[in-house]
N, C-alpha and C positions, 0 to 999 in steps of 0.2 A: 504494500500500500504506500501512499505518498509520504515523502519526506515532510517534516514540519514546515509550514509556510508555503508549501507547494501542493499541486494537485495534478492529476492526469487529465489531459485534454485530447479530444479528437478535433484536430484543426482541419478545416476545409477551406480552400481558396480556388477561385476560378480564373480562367484566362479572360482577357478583356472582350466584352461584347457577346459573351456566350450564355449568360443567364441574366436577362434584363427585366426591369419592371414590366409587368403585364405578360410575362412569359406564360404560354399555355400549359407548361408543366407545373405551374404554381409559383408563387413568389410572395415575398413580404418586403416592405420597405423598412428602412431604419425605424426602430421603435414601433413597428407595426402600424404606422399611420395609414398605410394602404396595404391590403393583402388580398390574395385570392381565397376562394372558399375551399381550395384543395391544396395538394402538394404533389410531388413527383410520384409518390406511391398511389395516390388517389386523386388524379387530375381534376381540376375544376371543370365546370361545364364548358363545352366548346364555345368560343367567342367571348368568354368573360374577359374583360379588360383588353380587348383587341386594339382599340384605339390607343391605349397607353403603350402597348407593346409596339405598335407601328411607329409611334412617336419616338420611343426609346431607340428603336433600330435606326431611325432616320438621323438621330443626333449622335449615335455612338460610333458609327463607322463599321467597317466589316468585322466580323468576329475573328478572333485570333485562335488558331488551333495549333497544337504541337504535333508535328509529324512524328512517326515512329522513330526516325533516326535522331530526333532531338531529345526525346524523353530520357534516355540514359544520362546525357550531359546535364539536363535540368535536375534529375534526381540526385546525381552525384554532387552537384553544386549545393542543393538543399541540404543533403547529408553533411557535406563538408562544413557548411556554415553553422549548422546545428552543433556539430562536434566541437567547433572552436569555442562555443559557449559551455561545453560540458554538460548539456542537458540530457538526461536519459531518454533515449528514443527507441521505440520497439518496432515501428513499421512506417514505411513511406511508400506511397505510390504516386505516379505521375501518368495521367491519362491524356487524351487528346485535348481536353478542355478544362481540366481541374486536377488538383492534388489533394491528398489526404496525408496527415501525419498523426501518429499516436505517440504522445510525448508528455513528460513530466515538466511542468513550468511553474513559475511563481503564481500564487493564488491572487492574481491581480490582472484583470482583463485588459487594462490599458497597457501594462508591460507586455502582456502576451501579444497584443496587436502590434506593438512596436517591434518586438522580436521577429514576428512573421514578416513584417516589412523588410527587415534586413535579409531574411531568407529569399524573399521574392527578388530583391535587388541583386543578390549574388547569382541567382539562377538566370536572371535577365542578362547580366553581364557575361555569363558563361556562353550564352548563345547569341550575343550581340552581332557577330559577323554574319550569321545565318538568318537572324531575325531581328533587325533593328527596330527601334521604336518601343512603345509600351506593350508588354506581354500580358501583364496581370491586371485584373479588375482591382479596384480599390477595396480595402478591407479584407476581412476573413470571418469565418464563423467558428470561434472556439467553443466547442461543446464540452462542458465539464463531464468527466466520467463519474457516474453515480455509485457504482459498486463493482464487485469482481465480475459478475455476469455481464454487465455492460462493457467492461474492459475487454473481456474475452470476445464478445460479439463484435466489438469495434476492430480488434486485431484481425479476426477472421474475415470481416468485411473488407478491410484494406487489402489483405492478401488475395481475395477473390478477384480483384481488379485485373490480375494477371490474365484471366480468361478473356478479358476485353482488349488485350493488347497493351496494357499499361506496363510501364517499367515499375517493378516492385522490389523493395528491399526490406529485409527483416533482420532483427538482431541475431537471428539464428544463422544468417548468411555469413557472419564473421568467423 
């Protein structure tokens, strides 16, 4: 279980322009000011927030996706940056439009978000020659791990992304 003053998190962050306000897979804005009636597991009714999604697409530019050849470099950059801060990390995956990390971090959401920003910056710099410009959407979704069962499910969920062609790393790979 966690070290005092720290907690385990499931961190999720997306590439730029791939999950926008009004998305038909479901969405919620910061502080839930606007949100759909569903989520990616139980999508909202077709057409809900269509105008918002169209507007979001028009102002965001084309979505950024990570080709299979870039995912290992992105994953290694994330892992390297995380290891420089000596935070215990159990699993990382990098897919075509998002990443997941299971990690123990300070029990402070503001600090967590700043740390994730440094990871995203390191990953962007690693692939700058192949993919210049902004790669990542702003922010991240740090989900606190509630208990041992949640911890195990999250770990297994991250590793299952390998089936979808994601680059996947686990502490067991070392």
